[in-house]
One Martini backbone bead per residue (centre of mass of N, CA, C, O) as a GRO file, in nm:
protein
  193
    1ASN     BB    1   0.737  -0.677   1.397
    2THR     BB    2   0.496  -0.791   1.228
    3ALA     BB    3   0.244  -0.669   1.361
    4ALA     BB    4   0.324  -0.373   1.339
    5THR     BB    5   0.344  -0.364   1.027
    6ALA     BB    6   0.058  -0.461   0.965
    7GLU     BB    7  -0.090  -0.233   1.117
    8HIS     BB    8   0.034  -0.002   0.953
    9THR     BB    9  -0.081  -0.085   0.684
   10ILE     BB   10  -0.379  -0.052   0.763
   11SER     BB   11  -0.357   0.242   0.850
   12MET     BB   12  -0.267   0.349   0.573
   13MET     BB   13  -0.513   0.252   0.414
   14LEU     BB   14  -0.726   0.414   0.572
   15ALA     BB   15  -0.601   0.695   0.535
   16LEU     BB   16  -0.620   0.682   0.225
   17ALA     BB   17  -0.929   0.624   0.188
   18ARG     BB   18  -1.007   0.892   0.401
   19ASN     BB   19  -0.810   1.143   0.417
   20ILE     BB   20  -0.685   1.205   0.706
   21PRO     BB   21  -0.433   1.387   0.674
   22GLN     BB   22  -0.575   1.608   0.503
   23ALA     BB   23  -0.793   1.676   0.712
   24THR     BB   24  -0.609   1.761   0.938
   25ALA     BB   25  -0.455   1.986   0.790
   26SER     BB   26  -0.704   2.158   0.713
   27MET     BB   27  -0.810   2.210   1.002
   28LYS     BB   28  -0.544   2.345   1.107
   29ASP     BB   29  -0.601   2.566   0.862
   30GLY     BB   30  -0.927   2.637   0.888
   31LYS     BB   31  -1.071   2.407   0.726
   32TRP     BB   32  -1.378   2.277   0.539
   33LEU     BB   33  -1.343   1.968   0.336
   34LYS     BB   34  -1.590   1.770   0.295
   35LYS     BB   35  -1.624   1.749  -0.029
   36GLU     BB   36  -1.308   1.710  -0.110
   37LEU     BB   37  -1.273   1.437   0.106
   38VAL     BB   38  -1.373   1.194  -0.040
   39GLY     BB   39  -1.391   0.859  -0.003
   40VAL     BB   40  -1.341   0.509   0.052
   41GLU     BB   41  -1.437   0.198   0.083
   42ILE     BB   42  -1.328  -0.139   0.189
   43ALA     BB   43  -1.564  -0.295   0.186
   44GLY     BB   44  -1.551  -0.534  -0.079
   45LYS     BB   45  -1.272  -0.501  -0.149
   46THR     BB   46  -0.960  -0.552  -0.315
   47LEU     BB   47  -0.674  -0.711  -0.185
   48GLY     BB   48  -0.338  -0.697  -0.291
   49ILE     BB   49  -0.076  -0.924  -0.213
   50VAL     BB   50   0.276  -0.880  -0.221
   51GLY     BB   51   0.361  -1.112  -0.028
   52LEU     BB   52   0.306  -1.415   0.182
   53GLY     BB   53   0.426  -1.373   0.450
   54ARG     BB   54   0.416  -1.287   0.765
   55ILE     BB   55   0.295  -1.005   0.710
   56GLY     BB   56   0.093  -1.070   0.481
   57ARG     BB   57  -0.083  -1.261   0.659
   58ILE     BB   58  -0.178  -1.048   0.863
   59VAL     BB   59  -0.302  -0.856   0.663
   60ALA     BB   60  -0.510  -1.054   0.555
   61ASP     BB   61  -0.660  -1.101   0.822
   62LEU     BB   62  -0.736  -0.805   0.876
   63ALA     BB   63  -0.888  -0.754   0.608
   64MET     BB   64  -1.106  -0.970   0.654
   65GLY     BB   65  -1.216  -0.823   0.910
   66LEU     BB   66  -1.294  -0.576   0.693
   67LYS     BB   67  -1.433  -0.722   0.438
   68MET     BB   68  -1.220  -0.821   0.245
   69LYS     BB   69  -1.076  -0.914  -0.044
   70VAL     BB   70  -0.816  -1.169  -0.090
   71ILE     BB   71  -0.513  -1.146  -0.270
   72ALA     BB   72  -0.215  -1.320  -0.411
   73ALA     BB   73   0.143  -1.283  -0.480
   74ASP     BB   74   0.360  -1.584  -0.470
   75PRO     BB   75   0.617  -1.802  -0.567
   76TYR     BB   76   0.647  -1.946  -0.254
   77ILE     BB   77   0.339  -2.022  -0.260
   78SER     BB   78   0.098  -2.235  -0.217
   79LYS     BB   79  -0.225  -2.305  -0.276
   80ASP     BB   80  -0.277  -2.448  -0.007
   81ALA     BB   81  -0.175  -2.222   0.178
   82ALA     BB   82  -0.373  -2.007   0.074
   83ASP     BB   83  -0.635  -2.162   0.136
   84ARG     BB   84  -0.589  -2.170   0.449
   85LEU     BB   85  -0.613  -1.834   0.438
   86ASN     BB   86  -0.833  -1.740   0.227
   87VAL     BB   87  -0.646  -1.699  -0.035
   88GLY     BB   88  -0.600  -1.586  -0.350
   89LEU     BB   89  -0.399  -1.725  -0.595
   90VAL     BB   90  -0.203  -1.519  -0.815
   91THR     BB   91  -0.091  -1.337  -1.043
   92LEU     BB   92   0.045  -1.037  -1.081
   93ASP     BB   93  -0.136  -0.940  -1.316
   94ALA     BB   94  -0.405  -1.018  -1.179
   95LEU     BB   95  -0.369  -0.841  -0.934
   96PHE     BB   96  -0.357  -0.574  -1.082
   97ALA     BB   97  -0.646  -0.602  -1.226
   98ARG     BB   98  -0.823  -0.659  -0.935
   99SER     BB   99  -0.717  -0.430  -0.751
  100ASP     BB  100  -0.785  -0.163  -0.525
  101PHE     BB  101  -0.553  -0.271  -0.344
  102ILE     BB  102  -0.192  -0.250  -0.280
  103SER     BB  103   0.037  -0.465  -0.099
  104LEU     BB  104   0.375  -0.459   0.005
  105HIS     BB  105   0.577  -0.782   0.087
  106VAL     BB  106   0.899  -0.749   0.005
  107PRO     BB  107   1.203  -0.801  -0.072
  108LYS     BB  108   1.525  -0.708  -0.163
  109LEU     BB  109   1.550  -0.777  -0.505
  110LYS     BB  110   1.610  -0.802  -0.827
  111GLU     BB  111   1.292  -0.864  -0.884
  112THR     BB  112   1.179  -0.605  -0.692
  113ILE     BB  113   1.311  -0.384  -0.822
  114ASN     BB  114   1.090  -0.179  -0.968
  115MET     BB  115   0.804  -0.336  -0.993
  116ILE     BB  116   0.692  -0.044  -0.971
  117ASN     BB  117   0.607   0.088  -1.289
  118ARG     BB  118   0.539   0.200  -1.612
  119GLN     BB  119   0.467  -0.104  -1.690
  120ALA     BB  120   0.276  -0.196  -1.448
  121ILE     BB  121   0.052   0.022  -1.401
  122PRO     BB  122  -0.138  -0.028  -1.659
  123LYS     BB  123  -0.235  -0.315  -1.531
  124MET     BB  124  -0.399  -0.153  -1.348
  125LYS     BB  125  -0.654  -0.045  -1.187
  126PRO     BB  126  -0.838   0.212  -1.190
  127GLY     BB  127  -0.771   0.376  -0.875
  128VAL     BB  128  -0.557   0.257  -0.738
  129ARG     BB  129  -0.405   0.165  -0.423
  130ILE     BB  130  -0.079   0.211  -0.267
  131ILE     BB  131   0.116   0.006  -0.039
  132ASN     BB  132   0.438   0.074   0.144
  133CYS     BB  133   0.604  -0.152   0.404
  134SER     BB  134   0.889  -0.257   0.298
  135ARG     BB  135   1.057  -0.142   0.027
  136GLY     BB  136   1.163   0.134  -0.147
  137GLU     BB  137   1.278  -0.012  -0.420
  138VAL     BB  138   0.994  -0.132  -0.545
  139ILE     BB  139   0.950   0.175  -0.624
  140ASN     BB  140   0.895   0.408  -0.871
  141LEU     BB  141   0.835   0.727  -0.779
  142ASP     BB  142   0.804   0.877  -1.050
  143ASP     BB  143   0.594   0.684  -1.176
  144LEU     BB  144   0.384   0.709  -0.952
  145ASP     BB  145   0.340   1.013  -0.961
  146ALA     BB  146   0.247   1.021  -1.258
  147ALA     BB  147  -0.002   0.827  -1.215
  148ILE     BB  148  -0.147   1.014  -1.017
  149GLU     BB  149  -0.160   1.269  -1.194
  150ALA     BB  150  -0.318   1.105  -1.430
  151GLY     BB  151  -0.534   0.905  -1.253
  152HIS     BB  152  -0.474   0.593  -1.233
  153VAL     BB  153  -0.381   0.653  -0.949
  154GLY     BB  154  -0.541   0.732  -0.642
  155GLY     BB  155  -0.294   0.642  -0.449
  156ALA     BB  156  -0.059   0.660  -0.162
  157ALA     BB  157   0.136   0.462   0.085
  158LEU     BB  158   0.443   0.561   0.255
  159ASP     BB  159   0.719   0.418   0.465
  160VAL     BB  160   0.927   0.382   0.227
  161PHE     BB  161   1.265   0.440   0.091
  162PRO     BB  162   1.545   0.433  -0.098
  163LYS     BB  163   1.607   0.696   0.075
  164GLU     BB  164   1.710   0.748   0.422
  165PRO     BB  165   1.611   1.012   0.410
  166PRO     BB  166   1.452   1.184   0.193
  167ASP     BB  167   1.448   1.407  -0.037
  168PRO     BB  168   1.272   1.702  -0.004
  169GLY     BB  169   1.248   1.730  -0.338
  170LEU     BB  170   1.063   1.507  -0.371
  171LYS     BB  171   0.777   1.505  -0.547
  172ILE     BB  172   0.587   1.296  -0.389
  173LEU     BB  173   0.586   1.459  -0.112
  174LYS     BB  174   0.367   1.678  -0.251
  175ASN     BB  175   0.143   1.485  -0.291
  176PRO     BB  176  -0.200   1.488  -0.202
  177HIS     BB  177  -0.229   1.148  -0.259
  178VAL     BB  178  -0.009   1.113  -0.022
  179VAL     BB  179   0.095   0.898   0.231
  180LEU     BB  180   0.319   0.956   0.514
  181SER     BB  181   0.608   0.782   0.664
  182PRO     BB  182   0.908   0.731   0.879
  183HIS     BB  183   0.951   0.426   0.917
  184LEU     BB  184   0.702   0.290   1.134
  185GLY     BB  185   0.632  -0.016   1.128
  186ALA     BB  186   0.828  -0.091   1.404
  187SER     BB  187   0.711   0.167   1.584
  188THR     BB  188   0.688   0.013   1.879
  189GLY     BB  189   0.718  -0.076   2.193
  190GLU     BB  190   0.684  -0.383   2.146
  191ALA     BB  191   0.885  -0.421   1.907
  192GLN     BB  192   1.138  -0.304   2.050
  193GLU     BB  193   1.127  -0.516   2.290
   0.00000   0.00000   0.00000
């Protein structure tokens, strides 16, 4: 299911960059919000991948095909291995500071639970967009929602949640700058087979 999850990550990133779910919803509601739903291009932007394992490597390759610059933070990957992938290996803080998009591909560990929180977010580039198709516990959703509302984070795409299905009253589920899917990363006919 690694290819399926990597492809879903790229799909979520594109949907987030171009406001595709919001555009679909508005048109189904009879609205034409052409000026309100201006997106951002991804070519030439920097994608920071946190966790350069099997899925992270496929995401890196796909993103380079879309003409993105790719950097990664992973304490278990050598500089030589990253160089072979044409990925710049950086510290997590450097990744936060340089990335236009951040994609998380880490396991649920003591070190990764709530790694995206109110202390980490201010280190990020203003307007950053965050994609999580790894584990729901790695992001503090209240802190992320607050950062989006404050305008520091440009938006997020979330496929995973700390509790699944999430509580329908969860504030971030109503945020107009958040793209959501119900843990569909590995939900392809091919991956299930």
